[in-house]
C-alpha positions in Angstrom: 13.1 10.9 15.5 14.1 7.8 13.4 17.2 6.2 14.4 18.9 4.1 11.7 21.1 1.0 12.3 23.3 2.0 9.4 23.8 4.4 6.7 21.1 6.8 5.7 21.6 6.4 2.0 20.8 2.7 2.1 17.5 3.4 3.9 16.3 5.8 1.1 12.7 3.8 0.6 12.4 3.7 4.1 12.5 7.2 4.4 10.4 8.1 1.8 7.7 6.5 3.6 8.4 8.0 7.1 8.7 11.6 5.4 5.2 11.0 3.3 3.6 10.4 6.6 4.9 13.2 8.6 4.3 15.5 5.9 0.7 14.6 5.7 0.1 14.7 9.2 2.4 17.5 10.2 5.0 15.5 12.1 8.9 16.4 12.6 11.0 13.8 11.9 14.8 13.9 12.8 17.1 11.6 11.5 20.0 9.7 13.4 22.7 7.7 11.9 24.7 5.1 13.2 23.9 5.7 17.1 24.8 2.3 19.0 26.2 3.1 22.2 23.9 3.3 25.4 25.8 7.0 25.8 24.8 8.1 22.8 21.2 7.2 22.7 21.1 8.4 25.9 22.4 11.8 25.1 20.4 11.9 21.8 16.8 11.5 23.9 18.2 13.9 26.4 19.0 16.2 23.6 15.7 15.8 21.3 13.3 14.5 23.9 11.3 12.7 20.9 7.7 11.7 21.6 8.5 8.6 19.9 11.1 6.5 18.1 11.5 4.4 15.1 14.7 2.1 15.2 15.7 0.3 11.7 17.1 -3.3 12.6 17.4 -4.8 9.9 20.8 -6.0 10.1 20.8 -7.2 13.9 21.3 -3.9 15.6 20.7 -5.4 19.3 22.1 -2.2 20.9 18.6 -0.8 20.7 17.5 -2.3 23.9 13.6 -1.1 24.8 15.1 -0.7 28.3 17.1 2.5 26.8 14.1 4.4 25.6 12.3 4.6 28.9 8.8 5.2 28.5 9.2 6.5 25.0 6.8 5.1 22.6 9.3 3.1 20.2 8.5 1.0 16.9 11.1 -1.2 15.8 11.5 -1.2 11.4 12.7 -4.8 10.6 13.1 -6.0 14.2 13.2 -9.8 14.8 9.8 -11.2 16.7 9.7 -10.8 20.6 11.2 -7.0 21.4 9.0 -6.9 24.4 5.8 -4.7 24.2 7.1 -2.3 21.6 5.5 -2.7 18.1 7.4 -4.4 14.9 7.3 -3.6 11.5 8.6 -5.8 9.6 8.9 -7.3 5.6 6.5 -10.6 5.0 9.2 -12.8 4.9 6.9 -15.8 4.2 5.2 -14.0 0.7 8.7 -13.2 -0.4 10.0 -17.0 0.0 7.1 -17.7 -2.0 7.5 -15.4 -4.7 10.9 -16.5 -5.2 10.0 -20.3 -5.3 7.1 -19.6 -8.1 9.4 -17.8 -9.9 11.7 -20.4 -10.2 9.5 -23.0 -10.4 8.6 -22.2 -14.3 12.2 -22.7 -14.9 13.1 -27.0 -15.9 15.2 -27.0 -12.6 15.8 -30.5 -11.0 16.9 -29.3 -7.9 16.7 -26.0 -5.7 18.9 -24.2 -3.3 18.4 -21.7 -0.2 21.7 -19.4 0.5 21.2 -17.3 3.8 22.4 -14.3 4.6 26.3 -14.4 6.0 24.8 -13.4 9.8 22.0 -15.4 11.2 19.0 -13.4 10.9 15.3 -13.4 11.3 13.9 -12.5 8.0 17.0 -14.6 6.1 15.1 -17.5 8.3 11.5 -16.6 7.4 12.2 -16.3 3.5 14.0 -19.4 3.8 11.6 -21.5 5.3 9.0 -20.4 3.3 11.5 -21.0 -0.2 11.9 -24.7 0.8 8.2 -25.1 1.6 6.7 -24.0 -1.5 9.8 -26.1 -3.6 9.0 -29.0 -1.5 5.3 -28.9 -2.7 6.3 -28.5 -6.3 8.0 -31.7 -6.1 11.7 -30.9 -5.8 14.1 -31.1 -3.0 15.9 -28.0 -1.6 19.5 -27.6 0.0 20.7 -24.8 2.5 24.3 -23.4 2.2 25.5 -23.9 5.8 29.0 -22.8 5.3 30.4 -21.5 8.6 31.1 -18.0 9.8 34.2 -16.8 8.0 35.6 -13.9 6.4 34.4 -12.9 3.0 36.9 -14.4 1.1 36.2 -18.0 3.1 32.7 -17.8 2.9 33.2 -17.3 -0.9 35.6 -20.3 -1.5 33.1 -22.6 0.7 30.1 -21.2 -1.3 31.8 -21.7 -4.7 32.6 -25.4 -3.6 29.2 -25.7 -2.4 27.8 -24.6 -5.8 29.6 -27.1 -7.5 27.9 -30.1 -5.7 24.5 -29.0 -6.7 22.4 -31.0 -9.5 21.9 -29.0 -12.7 20.2 -27.3 -13.4 19.6 -25.7 -9.9 17.5 -22.9 -8.9 18.9 -20.8 -6.4 17.2 -18.6 -3.9 19.4 -15.5 -1.9 18.2 -14.3 1.0 18.8 -10.7 -0.5 20.8 -9.0 -3.3 23.9 -8.7 -1.4 23.9 -12.7 -0.8 22.8 -12.9 -4.7 26.0 -11.2 -6.1 28.4 -13.5 -3.5 26.4 -16.6 -5.2 27.3 -15.4 -9.1 30.5 -14.3 -7.8 31.0 -17.7 -6.5 29.2 -19.4 -9.4 31.9 -17.9 -11.8 34.9 -19.0 -10.1 33.2 -22.7 -10.0 32.9 -22.6 -13.8 29.1 -22.6 -13.7 26.7 -20.9 -16.4 24.0 -19.1 -15.7 21.5 -19.4 -16.1 22.2 -22.6 -17.7 23.5 -24.6 -15.1 22.4 -22.2 -11.7 19.1 -19.8 -11.8 19.3 -16.9 -9.1 16.7 -15.0 -7.4 17.9 -12.6 -5.0 15.8 -10.0 -2.9 15.2 -6.2 -2.7 15.7 -5.0 -6.3 19.0 -3.2 -5.6 19.3 -2.0 -9.3 23.4 -0.7 -8.3 23.9 -4.7 -7.7 21.1 -6.6 -10.5 21.9 -4.3 -13.6 25.8 -4.3 -13.1 26.2 -8.1 -12.5 27.6 -9.9 -15.3 24.3 -11.8 -15.6 21.6 -9.2 -14.4 19.6 -10.6 -11.5 15.9 -11.2 -11.2 15.0 -9.8 -7.8 11.7 -9.1 -5.8 11.0 -5.7 -5.1 10.2 -5.1 -1.7 7.7 -2.2 -0.6 10.2 -0.5 1.9 8.3 3.0 1.5 5.1 1.7 2.7 7.0 0.2 5.6 8.4 3.4 6.5 4.7 4.7 6.3 3.2 1.9 8.2 6.1 2.1 10.6 5.3 5.8 11.3 1.7 5.4 11.5 2.0 2.9 14.3 4.2 5.1 16.0 1.5 8.1 15.8 -0.7 5.3 17.1 1.1 4.3 20.0 2.1 8.0 21.0 -1.9 8.7 20.8 -2.6 5.3 22.5 -4.8 4.2 19.6 -2.5 1.4 19.0 -1.8 -1.4 22.0 2.0 -1.7 22.9 3.3 -5.4 21.5 1.7 -5.5 17.8 3.7 -7.1 14.9 2.9 -5.5 11.4 3.6 -6.5 8.0 4.7 -4.2 4.7 4.4 -6.6 1.6 6.3 -6.9 -1.5 5.8 -5.2 -4.9 6.3 -7.4 -7.5 9.2 -9.7 -9.3 11.6 -7.9 -11.2 12.7 -10.2 -14.0 15.9 -10.2 -15.7 18.3 -12.9 -17.4 19.4 -14.3 -14.3 15.9 -16.3 -14.4 15.7 -16.3 -18.5 13.9 -19.5 -19.8 16.5 -21.4 -22.2 15.3 -21.1 -25.8 12.8 -23.6 -26.7 9.7 -23.3 -29.2 7.0 -22.6 -26.2 9.7 -19.7 -24.8 10.0 -18.3 -28.3 6.4 -18.1 -29.0 5.5 -16.7 -25.5 8.2 -14.0 -26.5 6.3 -13.6 -29.5 2.9 -13.0 -27.5 4.7 -11.0 -24.8 5.6 -8.6 -27.3 2.3 -8.3 -28.9 0.8 -7.7 -25.6 3.0 -4.7 -24.9 2.5 -3.4 -28.2 -0.8 -3.3 -27.6 -2.1 -2.7 -24.2 -2.5 0.8 -24.6 -5.6 -0.3 -27.2 -6.8 -2.1 -24.8 -5.9 -5.9 -25.8 -7.8 -8.7 -24.9 -7.2 -12.6 -24.6 -9.3 -13.0 -27.6 -7.4 -10.8 -29.2 -3.9 -12.6 -28.6 -5.8 -15.6 -30.2 -6.9 -14.2 -32.9 -3.4 -12.8 -33.8 -1.6 -15.9 -33.9 -4.0 -18.6 -35.5 -4.3 -21.5 -33.1 -7.3 -22.1 -31.0 -7.4 -20.6 -27.5 -6.7 -23.7 -25.5 -3.4 -24.2 -27.9 -2.5 -20.5 -27.3 -3.1 -20.6 -24.1 -0.6 -23.8 -23.4 1.9 -22.7 -25.4 2.2 -19.2 -23.6 2.2 -20.8 -20.2 4.6 -23.3 -21.3 7.0 -20.7 -22.0 6.6 -17.8 -19.5 4.7 -19.9 -16.6 1.8 -17.4 -16.6 -1.4 -17.0 -18.3 -2.1 -14.4 -21.2 -4.6 -12.5 -18.8 -1.9 -12.9 -16.3 0.4 -11.3 -18.6 -2.0 -8.7 -19.7 -2.8 -7.3 -16.2 0.7 -7.2 -15.6 1.5 -5.0 -19.1 -1.6 -3.1 -17.9 0.0 -2.6 -14.4 3.2 -1.9 -15.6 1.6 0.9 -18.3 -0.1 2.5 -15.4 2.9 2.8 -13.2 4.7 4.7 -16.0 1.9 7.3 -16.6 1.8 8.1 -13.0 5.6 8.4 -13.0 5.6 10.5 -16.0 2.5 12.6 -15.9 1.3 12.4 -12.5 -1.7 11.4 -14.3 -5.2 10.9 -12.9 -6.7 7.4 -12.5 -9.4 8.9 -15.3 -6.5 9.3 -17.6 -4.6 5.8 -16.8 -7.8 4.0 -17.5 -8.3 6.4 -21.0 -4.9 5.1 -21.9 -5.4 2.1 -21.4 -8.2 1.1 -23.7 -10.9 2.2 -21.4 -10.3 -0.2 -19.2 -13.0 0.0 -16.1 -12.2 1.3 -12.6 -12.9 -2.1 -11.0 -11.0 -4.2 -13.1 -7.9 -1.4 -12.2 -8.5 -1.7 -9.1 -8.1 -5.5 -9.0 -5.3 -5.6 -11.1 -3.6 -3.1 -8.3 -4.9 -4.9 -5.4 -3.6 -8.1 -6.6 0.1 -6.7 -6.8 0.1 -4.0 -4.2 -2.2 -4.9 -2.0 -3.7 -1.2 -2.4 -6.5 0.2 -5.0 -5.7 2.6 -7.5 -6.5 5.8 -5.6 -4.7 4.4 -2.6 -1.5 3.8 -4.6 -1.8 6.8 -6.2 -2.2 8.8 -2.8 1.3 7.3 -2.0 2.9 8.8 -4.9 
């Protein structure tokens, strides 16, 4: 049984992972929406008699009390740590916070700020702590929005006034895309320009939000599908007594999806890096190398590297690897391609190099990544 703490449509990626594991291991999954009350849960357990339960708790569904489930094995998905002897599967808040900081540190920002989720939830706190630590390590002090608990309108009013007080240009990390949408709307109300006055990063890559904002939102894509798979795997381990109760397991982020909210203002270095990025994109299937890029632009290797890094905050090799990863994902998605076909289509890249590129971004080898699709 998979017991949702909120609407099914918002858990599609989690369910994809759960169903993938269930199909592979011939498990039966019953999905239950919005079961909060003790009576609901008791009736459901009496009716289904489940061998195990996954509870989705990302928005603080405290009604899922471990005592309600008796001796039934339970995995809490996105639950706060410390829920008795049950297994918890959670996103990696520290990894997410650091990734947001790295994205914003590449910009010419004089200050930074973190805007937490409206409710005081553990994953928001984890992301904020990691972000602040990383920004401080980069030499930038970080403020945190601490407006009082209030209605949506009041929160927007407090947030708008607070954003006005931040030094320009400010790097803002929002706990998730819902919060980032609040930040963009509050910034517009405050008369702030994005990304000139503030640059914003969110989390979840919720495309309905990110793409439709006036300034499209840069967001960190979290591997919720892998989280669902991991939760089901741990539940199967609890049922089979191969996993000990009380464990805590993390699922990773996938990548930063960059959009206009963290766009670098036009500079000679930025324009140069844009030309190189376009060249890499056009030649990635030819097996483009750093030497190819240097030769095409007529500067020394060191000059080319320095200008490119100044413009986009990464090395040319990292940009090539990003392009290889994106193209490989596209080939698999469109053609359900084999590893050999992907490697041949990307200039005959070696299997070991392709594995290293994928592992750096997903924590998986190419074969493991393909098996998930």
